[in-house]
Each structure stands twice: as structure tokens, then as C-alpha cells.
N, C-alpha and C positions, 0 to 999 in steps of 0.2 A: 308311681312315684317315689314308694320306698327305694327302689331299685334306684333312682338317680340320686335321692340322697347318699346310700351306701358307696356307690361308686365317686362322689365329691368328695365324700370323707378319705378313702382310699387314695384317692389322686396325689399323684406327688408333684404335679408342674406347676412351675412357677413358686416352689418352695424357696429355691436360690434368688430371688428376684425379692423376696420379702424377708430374708435373713441380710441381704446385700442391705435393703432399705434400711433395716435397725441397725447396721453397724456401720453404712456410711458414716451418717454425723459424728460419731465419734473418731472414727478414723481423719477426716477431715479436720477435727480439731486439733486432734494430736499434730499433724501434718502440719497445720499454721503455729502450733507452739514452738515446734522442731524447727522450724523457720527463723521464727523470732527470736530465740534462743540465737540457734547459730551466726547470724548477722549482729547480734548484742556480743557473742563471743569475739567475733570479729574484729569488730568497733572496740570492745576492751583491749584487745590484743595490739592493734593499733595505736590508740591513746598513752598506753605503757610502752611500746617502741620510740612515740613520740616524746614522752617524757625523758627515755633513758638516753635517746640522739640529742637531744637539747641541751644534757647535764653535761655531755662529752664534749658537744661544741662550745662550752660555755669556758672550759679548759683552755682554749688560744687566749683569753683576755688577760692582758696586764692589771688590770685593777679590777674590783668591786662593780665599779660601773660598766668597762667594758664589759665583762661576763654578765652582767644582767642584760645587756642589750643584744649580745650576740645570741644568746639562750634564746628570748624572745623573740629576734628576727629568726631565729631556725625555723620556729615551732610556729610562725606564720607562713613561712615560705613554704616547709615542708607538708605542712596540715594538706595546704590543696592539692599533693603532688598525690599524696594518700588518699585522696577522695572523703576528707572532712573539711567538711565546711568553714573556714577561717572564723568566719562571725559566729559559729556556735563554740569555739574553742576559745578558751580564757587559761590564763597560766599566772602561776606565782612563781617569781625568785627569788628564793631568801638565801643570803649569802652570809656566813657567819664564818668565826676562827675555825670550826670544825668541817666546812667545806660549802657546798653548793646544792642546797635542794631545790628542784622542780618538782612543781604541781600541775599538773595539765587536767581541766575539766574539761569534759563534750557534753555538749546538750544533744540526746539522740532521741528527743520526744519529737523532733518534724523529720525524723530518717525515712524515707518509703516504708522498709519492713516492719518498722514498729506499727502501722497503719492495722496490722494485724494482731495489736497486743488487747483489744479488747477482746479479744474471740478465746483466751488464757489466760491463764496468771502468768502478768509478764515481769521483765527484769526492769530493774530502777533504769530511769529516762537520765538520769547522771551519771556518767561515767568517767570517776576522777581516780590519776594514778601518778604517784610520785615518785620519783629517782634522785640518788645523793652519789654525788661524786665528793671525794674526802680530802683532805687537804688540799685545797688549792690556793691555801696563802704559802 
């Protein structure tokens, strides 16, 4: 009986499986967090691009009303093209003597990748970016 215990105490078979079982949950959580943040950064860049492009599009307007309409129409059209559901996108277009300020907000809480956000510290659900085009008057 003593020989059996001595042999089991020195046996290294299965050590890798035990080590993997200890490390796997941490590794999976890190991978989920990386995926969530990667998608969030992609969405943030898309929202920033949408704000900048719509501010540029507003330059074609002849008056404040037309500039606002052009920027808002551009956002609604382009959001769907770049994969942002227009129902989750809101915008604010402010025009004053200094220029046009376009603010785009995207609610990412329903995005499929954000379903993993409960497994690791998550980025904010609302992504808001602003772009300014100076001197539109």
C-alpha cells in the first residue's frame, strides 16, 4: 500500500490538464474582455468618422437650415451603410457664427458583442463623438 502512495506522489501524469483547468477560466475572461473592447473601439471610430463626415457634408448648405438638414440626412444614410443601426444613432447639429458642431451618439448596449460585457469590466454603452467645422458663414 505504501508503494502505491509513493508512486502516485511522484506521478506527473495529468499535471498539464490540472494546470490548464486552473488557467482556462482566466484566459477565457481575458479573451472576452479583449473582444468587447475591440468591437467598442471599432464602433467609437465609426461614430467619430460619422460625425466628421456629416460636419463636412453640411458645408454644402447655403444657409443654416440647409446645413442642418444635410448633416442630419447624411448621418441617417451613412449610419446604415457602416453598420450602425439608425434607430440607435442620435445627432445634434449646432450652427453658430463660429461654425457647425455635429455631435453623434450611438447606443451600443444592444450590439451583439456587448452581450459579453458582463464577464469583464465593460466600456460605456453610449458612444458620443463631436466634430466641428469652423467658419461656415
